[in-house]
N, C-alpha and C positions, 0 to 999 in steps of 0.2 A: 536448593528450592530457592523458589521465587519467593518474593514481600508482597506482600499486601499493598504496602503503604509509603512511600518517601514522607511528604513533608507534615504526617500528623492528623492533615485536615480529610474530613470525611470525604467532600466533595473533590476528590484530584482525578484529576482527567488524563486517562494517558494516552498517546497518539501517536499513532507509526501509521510508513507509507509501504506500499510494494509498486515494483513494477517500474524501478529506477531505471537500471540497466537495460532495456528491453529497448526492441526496433522498431515494434508495431505496439498499437494501442494507447488506454491514458496511463498514469500516473494513478492509482490509487490510496486514498487515505483513511480513517479511521479515528474516530475517539472513543473513548470507553472509560464509564464511570462504573467501578463495580462497588457491591454492598462492601461495609466494611469487615464483615463477617467471610469474604468470599474465601472458596480455597477449590482447588480444582488438581489431582497429581498429574495428568497430562498436558495440562497446558503451558506451555513453554515456546521460547521464540517461533514465530512460524516456520521458518527454514528448519529449524532445528525438528520438525516433526512432519511424519507423511498426511499425503493426502488425504489419505482416508479419516485421519486422527484431526486435523485441519477442518472437513466435513463434519468428523462427528460434533467436534466443541462450538462450532458456528451460532446453532439453535441454542447453547446451555449457554452460551456467553450474552446471546440476543434475549434469551429469559433471563437470568439472574441479577444483568447488567441493571443498573439504575438507571443507564441511559445510557446509547451509545445513536452514532451517527457515521456515515459515510461517504465519499467524494470522490466521483472522477473528474481529473483534469485531462482533455483530448490532448491527441497528438497536435493538433492547430495551435492551441495554448501554448502547447512544450516548446515547439517550436518558434514562438512568437517573443516569449519570456524566457527560456534556458528550463533543463529540467530541475537545477536545484530548485529555481524561484517556484517551479510548477508544485512542487511537492511540496513546498511549505503554503502554497495556495491551496492546495490540496486537505493538509493538515488544518489550515486556517477556516475552510470552509465546513469543517466534518465538525470543529468545535461549534461554530456559528449557527449548526444547524440542532444543534443538542436543545431539550426542550428546559433542561437543567442548568444553570449557570453554574460551573464549575468554580472554585475556589483558587486553586492551585495546577498547572498543565504540567505535567512531565513527558519530554519530546525524547523519542531515539533516536539517536547521533548526537552531532555536536553542532546543529545549523539549524537557526530558527529565525525568526522575528519575532519582536515584540506582538503580544495579540491584547487587541484594545483591555488594558482596567482589568486583564488576571495575570498573576506574576508566572515567569516559567523556569525551569530549570533543564538543559540537552544533559543528557545523561548516556556517554556512550556505550553501546551493548545493551542498553536499557531495555532491550526487549527480551531479554535473557534474566533480568533482574527483577523484573515490578511486573507483579499481575496485570495490571492494567495496560501496561504497552507490550504485552503479550498479547494479550485477547486483543489489542487496538491491530496488532500486527497479523492475527488469524484474519481477523476480519474484513483487512485490506487484502491481504492475500486472495482470502475464501473467495469475495465480489469479484475482485479482478477477473480471476481465473473462471470463472463463471462468465463476466459480460465476454472473456476472449475463445470460449468454448461456445457463445453463441454467433461471432461475428467469423471463426472458422466453417459457420455451414456456408458463407456468401462465399470466402475465398484455401475451401479445403484443401489446395494444392501446397499453402504455407505452414501447414498443418501446427497452424497455435494452439489445436484441442491438446496438441502433447509440449510445443516449446512455449506455449505463452507470450509470445513474439520477443522469447531472448534470442539472443543470437549465436543459433546452434548452428553447427556447420551447414545439418539441413535447410535451416532457416535459408541461411545466403544462399545456397544454392538453388532454392524458389527467387530468391531475389534476383539471382546473376538472369534465370528463365525466364523469370515472368515477367520483371520490373516489380516496382513499388504500385501498392494502393492505398488508395485512399485513409485508410491509415495508418501507413508508417510514419516514421518522425522523420520527418525531410532534411530535417537540421543534424540525424545522425550520420556517423558515419557507417554507410549499410552494408558497404564491401571494402574488404582491405583497398582495392583498388578504385577507389570511391570511381573514375575518370569515365569507367566503362559503363555504368549506371543509368538503366533509359527510364529516364521522371519524367 
């Protein structure tokens, strides 16, 4: 069972990202402040639940959260500052969009940079331990998936609607055949034999 609170403070914000390992599209982060008595039997780390359940949970989290925000950091910025820094930037940007200022931040993973004037703690596998991080992981994942579905219409040959930009065999075969798009992360190893890539 996931716990509702980590710090004991009511205004605790959970944050998480989605899309770090993708070859195309943004890295997306969410920040969520849940009410003290929030509970949901389905909510878990977004990777542990189906797409159908994530889409079911999205409006529930949005309606019941005291506050939430989502931020995309796009491929150009990822190429410029690297994926780790871009992931942390996306989390910082989502926290900055909150209209309620949290007293404490809990972060999924083990890497984060100090956020101005708010203490934080990193928690490995936090999205499977705390409800606010799990909620952030679901929002980050669903918002990113919806974005990838939208750009799929522009470049259907890469099948982003299905692979969401992850390095599947199908995605890599399409890169080999069609080259790269403006949505691909040029700093990533898009193909195992990178020299053959048409950029």
